N, C-alpha and C positions, 0 to 999 in steps of 0.2 A: 269966717265961719258963714257968713251971709252966702256966698258965692257955693261952698260946699253944700248947704242945703239948699240951695235952689239946684242942684243939677243933682241931688240925690232924690227933691222931688219929680224931674223928669226920670231918672234911673227907677225908683216903684214903679211907674207906669207899666214897664216891660212887663211887670208880676201880677200886678191889678186892672190894668182897661186894654191891655194891647188882646190879651184874649176874646172878651167880650165884643171890641170890634172888626179883629178879623170872622166872628160869629157874626156878625153884623155884615158883612163881606159874603159869608155865604161859605165861609176857607173855615170847615172839620177843625176835630183837633189832631187827626194825623197830621195835613199840612199845618197846621199850625207847628205840629213839634218841629219837620220841618226846616222852617220858616225860622224857630228860635234858634235849630241848631246850627244855620248859617253865622249866630251871635259867637257859640263858644269855636267853629271849625275855623273862621278871620279873625279871629284874636290866639288862638294857638299856632296856626298860622302864620301871621303878621306883627305879633307885638314882640320877638324874640329878634326880629329882622331891624324894628320899622323903631320904635323907640328907643337904640343907641343916634342911630343916623337923627332924630329930634333932638333928643340931647345937642347936640353939634349947634343947632340953627337958636340957642337960648331956649331954658325953658320959660320965660316973662313974654314972650315971642307967642311962642308957640300954645299952651296954656290955653289964651281965649280965641284963639282960630279954633283946637281943637273946642273948647268948648259950645263953641259956635256951631260945630260942625253936629256936633256931640246933638243939641235942644235943637236946632234946626231942623237936623236930618228928621232925628225923632218926631216930632209936628206933621213933617210926610205924608206921616201912614194915613191923617184924613185926609190925603188930595189920594191915596192908594183904593184901589176895590179889587187886583186881583192879585193873585199869590205871588206870579214875577214880579211885581212892583210892590208888594210888602216885603220883599226879598233884596228888591234893586234899594230899599228904602232902607231895612235894616242892617246891610251891608254899608250905606251911607254915614249910619250913626254907631254901626261900630268900630268903625274907624276913628270917629275924632273920641269915642272909649277908652281905643288901647293909645290913643296917646296920653290924654287927659288924665288917667285915673295915675299908672304911674308916676308922670311927671306931677304931680299935686303931692303925692305922696312926699317924696322928694324936697319939693319946694318946703313941706312942712318940716321934714327930718331939719327944714338944714338952719330953719327958723329959732331951733325949738335949740334951750340948751341940751346937751350930752342927757343929762340926768332927767329930763322933764319930754324926752320925745315921747316916751309912753304916753303920760298925761296929752302931749298936742294930738297927737294920732289918733286917741281915743274921741276925743274931741272934733 
């Protein structure tokens, strides 16, 4: 739960602080929309292909690496100052996001008794 909470804190930054950070870099709303769209585009194009391949490596090996890519990648926004740099950074952490969320959900489902899966996922 603590690890999920920490990852959730990073994820909420996408909705709360990324916009003001980009605005401070002189990036307008239209460009922010295009940068944000990269996240969704990568998820749609990559996740169906990537997750089954990552499963073969083992969830418990992939999840820590994906968390590092996701959290560390998001932190790189502090170093980016141009639109192209933020696109590169969002591409980086989106790959971590693509890996971590489905695999974590699968682990939670595996840990829970069948009758308690909804409560485990809710937490």
